[in-house]
C-alpha positions in Angstrom: 69.3 25.6 14.2 67.3 28.8 13.5 65.8 29.3 10.0 66.5 32.5 8.3 63.8 33.8 5.9 64.3 36.7 3.5 62.4 39.9 4.3 59.8 41.6 2.1 62.4 44.0 0.6 64.6 41.1 -0.4 61.6 39.3 -1.9 60.6 42.3 -3.9 64.1 42.9 -5.2 64.4 39.2 -6.2 61.1 39.3 -8.0 62.1 42.4 -9.9 65.4 40.8 -10.9 63.7 37.6 -12.0 61.1 39.6 -14.0 63.8 41.6 -15.7 65.7 38.4 -16.7 62.5 36.7 -17.9 61.2 39.7 -20.0 63.0 38.6 -23.2 61.5 35.1 -22.9 58.0 36.4 -22.1 58.1 38.7 -25.1 58.3 35.7 -27.4 54.8 34.5 -26.3 52.8 37.3 -27.9 55.1 37.3 -31.0 54.3 33.6 -31.5 50.5 34.5 -31.6 50.8 37.2 -34.3 48.7 36.7 -37.5 51.5 38.4 -39.5 53.8 36.6 -41.7 56.8 38.4 -40.2 58.1 38.7 -36.6 55.9 41.4 -35.0 53.8 42.0 -31.9 50.1 41.2 -32.5 48.0 44.3 -33.1 44.8 42.9 -31.5 44.0 39.7 -33.3 45.7 36.5 -32.2 46.4 33.5 -34.3 47.8 30.0 -33.9 48.8 29.7 -37.6 52.5 29.5 -36.7 51.9 26.6 -34.3 50.0 24.9 -37.1 52.9 25.5 -39.4 55.2 23.6 -37.0 52.9 20.5 -37.5 52.2 20.9 -41.2 55.7 21.7 -42.4 57.6 18.4 -42.4 61.0 20.2 -42.2 60.5 21.1 -38.5 59.7 17.5 -37.5 62.6 16.2 -39.5 65.0 18.6 -38.0 63.8 17.9 -34.5 64.2 14.2 -34.9 67.6 14.6 -36.5 68.7 16.9 -33.6 67.5 14.3 -31.1 69.3 11.5 -32.8 72.5 13.5 -33.1 72.3 14.6 -29.5 71.8 11.1 -28.1 74.6 9.5 -30.2 77.1 12.3 -29.6 76.2 12.5 -25.9 76.8 8.7 -25.5 80.0 8.9 -27.4 81.3 12.0 -25.5 80.4 10.4 -22.2 82.2 7.2 -22.9 85.3 9.0 -24.1 85.3 11.4 -21.2 84.7 8.5 -18.7 87.6 6.4 -20.2 90.0 9.3 -20.1 89.0 10.5 -16.6 89.2 7.0 -15.2 92.6 6.4 -16.8 94.0 9.7 -15.4 92.6 9.2 -11.9 93.5 5.5 -11.5 97.0 5.5 -13.1 98.1 9.1 -12.4 100.5 9.4 -15.4 103.5 11.7 -15.3 102.1 14.1 -17.8 98.5 14.3 -16.3 98.3 18.1 -16.6 99.4 18.1 -20.2 96.9 15.4 -21.1 94.1 17.2 -19.4 95.0 20.4 -21.1 95.1 18.7 -24.5 91.6 17.2 -23.9 90.2 20.6 -22.8 91.7 22.4 -25.8 88.4 22.6 -27.8 86.9 24.4 -24.8 89.4 27.3 -25.0 90.0 27.5 -28.8 87.7 30.0 -30.5 84.7 28.1 -32.0 85.3 29.4 -35.5 88.8 27.8 -35.4 87.3 24.5 -34.4 84.6 24.9 -37.0 87.1 25.5 -39.8 89.3 22.6 -38.7 86.4 20.2 -38.5 85.2 21.4 -41.9 88.5 20.5 -43.6 88.6 17.2 -41.7 85.1 16.2 -42.7 85.5 17.3 -46.3 88.7 15.1 -46.5 86.8 12.2 -45.1 84.0 12.7 -47.6 86.5 11.8 -50.3 86.7 8.3 -49.0 83.1 7.8 -47.7 79.9 9.6 -48.4 78.3 8.0 -45.4 80.6 9.6 -42.9 81.9 13.1 -43.7 80.7 16.6 -44.6 76.9 17.2 -44.5 76.1 13.8 -42.9 74.6 13.2 -39.6 77.5 11.0 -38.5 79.9 13.8 -39.4 77.8 16.1 -37.2 78.0 13.6 -34.4 81.7 13.5 -34.6 82.0 17.3 -34.6 79.6 17.7 -31.7 81.5 15.0 -29.8 84.7 16.9 -30.2 83.1 20.1 -28.8 81.3 18.4 -25.9 84.0 16.0 -24.6 85.9 18.7 -22.7 82.8 19.7 -20.7 82.0 16.0 -19.9 85.6 15.5 -18.9 85.5 18.4 -16.5 82.4 17.0 -14.8 84.0 13.5 -14.6 87.2 14.9 -13.1 85.2 16.9 -10.5 83.2 13.8 -9.5 86.4 11.7 -9.2 88.1 14.4 -7.1 85.5 14.0 -4.5 85.9 10.2 -4.3 88.1 8.8 -1.6 91.1 7.1 -3.3 91.4 4.6 -0.4 88.3 2.8 -1.8 90.2 2.0 -5.0 93.4 1.1 -3.1 91.4 -1.3 -0.9 89.8 -3.0 -3.9 93.2 -3.3 -5.6 94.7 -4.7 -2.4 91.9 -7.4 -2.3 92.9 -8.5 -5.8 90.3 -6.7 -8.0 91.3 -6.2 -11.6 91.4 -2.8 -13.3 88.0 -3.6 -15.0 86.4 -4.6 -11.7 87.7 -1.6 -9.9 86.4 0.7 -12.6 83.0 -0.9 -13.1 82.2 -2.1 -9.6 83.9 0.4 -7.3 84.5 3.7 -9.0 81.7 4.1 -11.6 78.8 3.4 -9.1 80.3 6.1 -6.8 80.3 8.8 -9.6 77.1 7.8 -11.4 75.6 11.3 -10.7 78.6 12.9 -12.5 78.2 10.4 -15.4 74.5 11.2 -15.8 75.2 15.0 -15.5 77.9 14.8 -18.1 75.6 12.9 -20.5 72.8 15.4 -20.0 75.1 18.4 -20.5 76.6 16.8 -23.6 73.1 16.3 -25.1 72.1 19.9 -24.3 75.3 21.3 -25.9 74.8 19.2 -29.0 71.1 20.1 -29.2 71.9 23.9 -29.2 75.1 23.8 -31.2 75.0 26.1 -34.2 78.4 27.6 -34.9 80.2 24.5 -35.9 77.1 23.0 -37.5 76.9 25.9 -40.0 80.4 25.0 -41.3 79.9 21.2 -41.6 76.4 21.0 -43.0 74.7 22.1 -46.2 71.4 20.7 -47.3 71.2 17.1 -46.0 71.9 17.3 -42.2 69.6 20.2 -41.2 69.5 20.3 -37.4 66.9 22.3 -35.5 69.2 25.2 -34.6 70.4 25.4 -38.3 66.8 25.4 -39.5 65.9 28.2 -37.0 69.0 30.1 -38.2 67.9 29.7 -41.8 64.4 31.0 -40.9 65.8 34.1 -39.3 68.3 34.7 -42.1 65.9 34.2 -45.1 62.4 35.4 -44.1 62.2 35.9 -40.3 59.7 33.1 -39.9 57.4 33.6 -36.8 57.2 29.9 -36.5 60.6 30.2 -34.7 58.9 32.1 -32.0 56.2 29.4 -31.7 58.9 26.8 -31.4 60.7 28.8 -28.8 57.5 29.0 -26.7 57.2 25.2 -26.9 60.8 24.7 -25.8 60.3 27.1 -22.9 57.2 25.2 -21.8 59.1 21.9 -22.0 62.0 23.3 -20.0 59.7 24.7 -17.3 57.9 21.4 -17.0 61.2 19.5 -16.7 62.5 21.8 -14.0 59.2 21.7 -12.1 59.2 17.9 -12.3 62.8 17.8 -11.0 61.9 20.1 -8.1 58.9 18.0 -7.3 60.9 14.8 -7.2 63.6 16.4 -5.1 61.0 17.5 -2.6 59.5 14.0 -2.6 62.9 12.4 -1.9 63.5 15.1 0.9 60.2 14.3 2.5 61.1 10.6 2.7 
């Protein structure tokens, strides 16, 4: 089969488009090196003071660790809920499947501010019974983030299950396998990529969630996006630009590692 390679004009256009899309991200780099106390482009002198502030200020480390903890727990909870629902719908095919799927996907289509207000009243009501799980607690944020991420995880699960041959499950059932055995030994191993993808997507969505978090937190559960928002609202802290550069570098390294591993598997 002949291999088609893009011509020089296509490469130039692609490079121009990529540069245009990357310019806002690249502009953050010199801003993070400014010696000024405000967000500004450096006027000649460069400084790493804002990178040092990320290390010296304990609030940044605390918010990063809290966001990681909330992301991991909410991702695991969302993945389990989405997996149970998707398996139930796919295996048993209830009469009202479309209505059930639409109900689960409702937080995806409802405006975020509506979900935020609803979760705010829910968590404040729960706070009246327990201060450990409610408004401005990390477990309350976990629950709110799970509500927002379950629809996305469910979509990925249903897409993975739609590509699975149902005759595999029918054969296992015909051989006497129980529902648990069919789910854990037959279906889940065949959709493991979808499960992993759903977990990663749920973590990323929880990591960057800010709209709902602003409504359900105050002074105790300060996640990284909320702390960044507070820095932009109060004093436009350039440390936010330094943190953005670090996150960009981590993202690029992860993507490069993923590409390298994919090439290694392809070479084998």
